[in-house]
Residue, then its C-alpha position, 0 to 999 in steps of 0.5 A: s500500500t502507499p502508506a506502507l511504501a512511504r514508511s519503508r522509504a522513510v526508514l531507509a532514508r534515515e538509515a542512509a542519512a545515519s550512515e552518511i553521517k558516520s562516513v563524513t565523521n570518519q573522513t573528517l577525523l582522517d583529515v584532522d588526524a593526518a594534519y595533526w601527525t604532519m604537524v607533529e612531524s614538523a615539530l620534531a623536525v624543528q627539534a632535529v634541525r635545532q640539534s643539528l644547528n647546535a652541532a654545526e655551531d660546535m663544529f664551527d667553533a672547533t674549526q675556528r680554534l683549529y684555524n687559530s692554532r694553524s691546524a686548519n686552513n681557510y678551506d676547512l674554515a669555509q666548509a664549517e661556515l657553509t655547513l653552519a649557514n646551510t643548517r640555519a637555512r634548514e632551520q628556517q625551512a623547518w619553522s616554515d613547514y611547522l607554521r604551514a602544518s599548524d595553519s592546515l590543522a587550524f583550518l580543519l578545526d575551524m580555528p582563527a587563521s592567526s592560531l598557532i597550535v603547539p602539540s603536546g603529549f605526542s611522544e608516547l603516541i608516536a613511539l607506540d606501534e599499535a596492532p591493526s584493529p582486527a576486521a571481521a569477515d563481514a566488516l565491509v558490509e558494516h562499513p558506513d559507505y556500504q550501509s548507505a549504498k545498500a539503503l539507497n539500493e533498497s529504496a530504489g528497489l521499492d520504487n521500481q516495484a511500485g512502478r511495475q505494480g502501476l502497470r499491472p492489470d486490475l483484477t476484480l472478483e464479483a459474486e452474487l447469490q439470489f433467492r426468489q419465490s415463484n408465486q405460482v399456483f402450486g406455491y405455498k399455502s400461506f405467507s407464513d409457509s413462504l416466509s419459513s421457506v426463505f432458505d429453501p426457495d423455489i428459485s436460486t441464482q448464483r453468479i461469480g465474475l472475474n473482471y480483467t482491466l488492462p490499461l491501454g497506452q499509459r505511455g507516461l506510466k511505462a516511461n516512469s517504470r522503465a526509468l525506475e527500473a534503470a535507476h534500480k539497476q544503476s543503484t545495484l551496480q553502485l552497491t557492487a562498485t562500493a563493495n569493490a572499492l572498499q575492499g581495495k581501499l582496505s587492502s591498500a590501507k593494510a599494505r600502507l601500514e605494513g610498508a610504513r612499519i618496514n620503512a621505519g625499521y630501515a630508517a631507524e637503522a640508518n639513523r643509528l648508523a649515521e649517529l655512529s658515523y658522525e661521532k666517529a668523524l668528530e673523534q677523527q676530526r680532533g686528530r685531523q684524520v678527517r677534514e671539515y668537508e668530510l665532517s660536513g658531509q657526515h653532519a648533513r647525512l645525520l640530519e637527513a637520517r633523523l628527518a627520515y626516521i621522524a617522517a617514518l614514525a609519523e607515517i605509521k600513525r597516519a597509516e594506522t588511522a587510514l586503516l581504521e577509516a578503511q574498516g569504517v570504525l574510525h568514528e568509534k576508535y578515534a577517541e579511545r586510541l588517543t586516551r591512554s591513562n585510567v583518568e582519560q578512560w574514566r572521562l570518556s566513559r562518563l561522556q559516553d554515559s551522558g551521551a555527549f560523545s556517543v558519536f565517537l564511541p562504540g555503542g554500549k561499550d564499557l571503557 
């Protein structure tokens, strides 16, 4: 019936809208989290470059002393000066990158353009390599994007069915039963006898009819039905495409996280070797076994190794968040993964009980 169809459409529309809200929430959190870890990466890069600048200043002072004692020549001193100048330029670039990262995050958080965001409490999080959230076999069918596409597909199916029903012929079943007295000479002797024999009449007539009404023409209804059928087929194809896209997205997110972890391992080892090489070069410089241009090269390689390691750690965090988004559970896991202490867990549980933070927590979960 029309009221039942309207109710079904309304239910499906609400389901699609709720799923779309979750999808938007997931994407927004993904963008904000990526911007946050990019800002953290920039902040750590500023620290690393500052440490490198201190080392460059120490190297210049040491070379200046060697030059004054005639143990270093003009070329050695020029190399130390060049290293110091290059490192100062890198520091300026690092600060510029940090300011851009802060502006990007402030924009996503709808903060004033003049805001400068300073991250805090990220040291523990960036060093924590979390295991990926296990995805159930039916994880994709529970993904908000899939749920939204499914609800829209079911709604299109209802419209298609209603359009086809409008073209079907109308069938009408009619039945009629008549009882009559003949009033002939040899009828009943009296009125009372006739009345008592109503259900045993002289004449009974029965008629059953089936009317089949087939509309002719109806070009408008037929065109509308074909359009609804095409829309349903398109919606079904879109549902299949959404499932395939989500599967590919999940596979890519898993590969990204695995690759980020492998790269971080290589970067950590490269950073360790660069530190050893630089310390060794410093010792050899004091004995004049290594000249300043060689030490400058070691200094530059150490800075690049540190920055690469920082970038690798930040990429792991971005990849972890991307995997949660690909699984469709970021809106449930985001607040939970940022709270480590018992106090923070307690605060989240209170927010959940009050309903003030329910969109960011799994329903019914006891933290």
